[in-house]
N, C-alpha and C positions, 0 to 999 in steps of 0.2 A: 477333269471334268469329275472324277469319282470322289474328289476330297472335296467338290464342291457340294456333291449331292450328299456326302455326310455331314459336312455344315449345316445345311437346309435342314436333314431329316432330327438334326441335334437342337435346331431351334423349335422347331415343329413341335418336338418332344416339350420341348421345356415350356413353350405355349400354352401346348395342351396341359400337363402340368398346375401350371398358374392357374390356369381357367376353369380348372376343374378345383380348386384349394377348399379345402375344409372350412376354410377358415373366411370370417368377413372381418374389415377392418374398416374403423370409424375415419379413417384416412389414410393414402397412403404415400403422405411428404411431412419430412419434417422442414421445417427452416430453422436455424440456429444462427444468430448474429453476435459477434464479438465485438469488445472495443479492443484495443490495443494492447490488451492483457491477455497473454495464451490461455485464458483458462476460461472455460464454461464449467456452472457447476446449475445441478435444477433438473429435473425431471422433464424431459422433453417426449412422452410416450406414444404410441400409438393401441387404444380399444382392440383387442384382439379376440373376435369370437368363433366358437368352433360351433358349426353351424349346420357339422354332421348327426348322424343317429348314432354313432358311434365315439368311443374315446379312442384321442390322437396324445400323443407325446411329442412336446413343441421342444425343439432348440433351435439354437442363432447363428449365422455365420455374416461375417461382415467384406464386403466387397474389399476393392485396393485401394490403398490409403499411401499419400507419400512418405515418406521416413517423417521421423519428428512429429509423428500424430499419436498420442495415446487417446482411446477412446472405452470408457468405462458404459456396459451395460444394466440397464435396470430390466429383469425378464421376468417372465410369467411368477415366479414364487418370489420375485424381489430379493434377488441374491444380487449383490454388487458387485460385479468381476472387473477387477483391476490390471491395469498395461496388459491389454491382448488385445488381438485384434477377430477373434474366431473361437465358440467354444465347442463348435463341430468336430467329431473326430475324438475328443478325450474322454476315455474311458471313464473318467470320472465328473463329466460336464453335469452340472445341473439342468433340470430341465423339467417342464409345466405337463402336467395331466391336465387332461382336455375333457371332462366328458361334454355331454351336448347341453348347447346353449351355455354352457360359462362360458367367461369371460376373463379378459387379465391383460396385463400393458405388458409393453414390451417399446423399448426404445432408449433416448442416450440418457444416462444417470451425471456423466462429468466428460469433459474432452480436454486436452494439454495440447498446446502448439508450442511447438521449440521454435526458437528465431520468428516471433509472430511477426515484426515488422519486413522482414524478407519473403515472408509468405504471399503466395498467388491469390486472390481471393477472384470470385466464386468458388469453391470443391464439392465437387458431387460423387457420394458413392452411394452401396444400398445396403442393408441390412438383411438379410434374406432369413425367411421362417424356413427352417427344415424339418424335416422326420427324423426326430432323433436316434432310430434303428437303422437307417438309412441317408447317411448326408448326401449322396448323391440327388434324391430328391428335394428340390427346392419348392415350397409350397406358395410361397407368396414373397412378396418383398418390401421392403419400405423405401423411397426415397429422401436421402439426408442434405441438402444443400447448406453451404455453410457461407454466411457473409460477412465483412466487416463494415461497422460503421464510421460514417464519415464525420469529418469535425462538425458539420452542423448537427447532428444526432446527440452529441454531447451536453447533457446540461450540469455543468459542473463550474460551481463558483465560490465567492469566498461568501460571506455572510454580512458583512460589511464596506460601505462605500470609501469609508475613512478613517483612520483611528491617530491617536498622539503615541506618541513613546516619549517620555520625559529622562532625559541624561540625569544622573547624580553627578556632579561635578567633582566631586571628590574620589567617589569609585569608578569614576569612569561606568559604571554598570547601566541599565534601563532599571527605574524604579520600580520596584513589586507593591502592590499587585499593579500591572496595566491592562490594557485594552485586550483580549482574546481572540484572533482571529479562527471562526469555524470554515472549514471546507464543505459544502453542503453536493452530494450527488444525488442528482433524481432521474438519473440516466437508470436503463434498465441492465447495464452492464457496467464492467469494472474496468479503470484503464489508467495505466501509469502514466504518472505526469512529471513535472520539473519544475525547478521555480527561478526566478530571476529578480535581484534587487535593479532596479535602473536608478543609478545615483554616479551621475557624469562627475561633480565635483565633491564629493564627498571623501574628507581625509581617507588614505590607506589603514590610518591607523583604525579605522573604527572598522572591526572586523564583526561580522553578525554572525548568529549561529541560529540555526532552525532548529526548532523541535518539534516534530508533529507525531500526532500519532496514527501507525500506520496498518494494515493489513496482517503484517509480521509481528510487531512486537508494539508496547506503547510507545516507546519512545526511540526515533531517530535523530542523530544531530551531523548536521554536514556544515562547514566553515565558509571563509570565501561569500561572496555577495550572488553566488551561481550555484547550483549543480548541471549546470548545461555541460561541463568542460568533464564530467564524472562518467565512466562509462555505466557503473552498477549504482550509484547514488538516485534513484528516482524513487518515488512513495506511490502507494495505489491507494485509490480512493474508491472504494466497494458504494454500492448503493447503499444512504445511511440515512434514516430522520433525524438523529442528533447530530450529523456532522462529525468532522474528523479534526482532532486539536491541531493547531499552526500559531506556534510562540513564536513570536521575534525576540532574542537578548542579545547584549553584545559584550565581548568575552577580553577584549583589548583596546584601551584606547589611552594613548600615554599623552598627547597635546594637546587636550582640549582646550586648556587655560590658554594655549596662541590662539584657537582657531576661533575664526569671529562671524561664522556662518549660519550660525541661529539665527531664527527657526529656519531648520533646512528640509525641503519636500522632494520625497520621492517617490517613487512607486513599487510594488511588486507583483510582478506578473504572475500567473498562473499558466502552464504550458503542456502540451502533447508532447511527447519523446524528440520529436523534430527540434524542440528549443524555436520552433518558429510562428505553429500554434497557439495563438494566446486566448483562453480561455477565458478568463477574468481577471482582472487589478484590481489592487487597493491602494489609495492614497496614505502613504506614511506621512505623520506629522513629525520631527524629530525636534526636541524642544530641549534649551538648557535649562534643567529644572534645577536649580541647587541647593542643596539642603542643609548645608553644615554652612554654620559661621565661617565665614574667612579667617577674619580676626583671630577666631578661637584656634582657625586650622594652624597660626605659626606659633604655638606650641610645642616645645620641644617632645616627639614621640617617634619613638624610634624602636623595630620591630627587627630580631634578628636572631641562627641564623637566615637569611632567606637566599634561594632554596633551604628548605627545613624537610628532616625526617622524623623525628623522635619530641624534640622540646623547643619549645618557641618562649624568646623571650621576650618581654617589654621594656624600654628604658626609657621613665617618663617622668616629667617636674612635675604632675598633676595628682591626685590622689584618686586612684580610680575604684570607681563603685562596682561595677561589671564590665567582664568585655563577651561582646558574641560573635560566634564563629557560623558565618553563613558560606557557601556555596555560590560556584557563578550564578544560579541563575536563582538567589537570594534566599534559599532552602536554610532554615535555621539550623545547624549540624550539634551545637550545646552551649550554653553558657559558664563560661569562668569568672574566678577570681583571682586576682592577686597580678602576680606578672609573670607565672612562669604557668604555663600553657603546655600540658602533655596532649600532642596531635597526632599519637602512632597508631591511632584508631581509622586515623582517614584514610582516605584513596589520594592516590596519586591526581593531582589536579591542582584550580587556581581556587584561592578560596580569600575573603576576606576578614579582618576583626574590626570592629566595629568598639571602641574601646569607650565608657561612658565614665566621666566624672560624677560626684555625688550631687550635682546639679543640674543634670541629666544634658549635660554637651556630651556631644559625640562626634569623636574623629574615625575616619576608616583610612586603615592599610590592607593592600595586597598582600600576600604572601602566596607560595608556591611549596606545597608537598611532592616531595620526590620519592 
């Protein structure tokens, strides 16, 4: 019975303190919606006004949170406090001086949630406004509620419904330039995404590489026909008016001459991390756009050694005008003359030598730098 009275008196005391708060808040609640990406950026604040006739010193404290959540607070003096759940009781904690009728913000600057796919929403916690000189005195509180967006709330899509990809029969490469896809996210939050190529009869030798502009870096590249089988190979679509680039380019075709499947049509799905929720799809028409003369391809041209590490030799029965060296994305690395090419400055990977005679005829040969 004594314990019950003590608890009642403590609750009554806190109620009295809150009811006599020297602060007025424009709202007592903050709602935050996450996508499936475990980070929230952007200020969600409450405007706090000192309605007392004297000056007060303000600091704050965050209520109980599950492990794996990091909350960063923007307080009244715009100090961004990272990776902490409370500053109350810290001898070097920042504080705000509030004179009569002064106004200042307090709220969420950013949040991180580890393993958001396993996190249980909704979640509620409190930010307490406390007396800087006496942390046991909670002057007021702000309720924070975390939600997660449903799939219906996402608005992420390709900018086109259909594109053409034309393969060069000589090199097996997609001809550049080709149609570029962009991904637009008009949602209010970021999302981790996956992609999948739906191609039932496409030869295994046709291996696509996806080149996309992501949150972390300008380019990430993933092989195969999907990244659903890779744990960490997702990319992030941030809200963007310009969209994120999504290139497709092919890296290895060894049997195009024997394949009669052109034209071939397939779709690319843009999905959430479950690899089941499809946000949007684009139809891709794969075309056999031969750009070289088949009779001319019969001339004797041999490049060696292959793989190569320093000098590439060209053995040919035609008079060479110039040789263009390009990477697998079709980007020119350099031009060379003669039949001895120094490739020592090239990084390891797959390249193409476009060998041109004096009449403008071109023969393409693939080689590997190791």
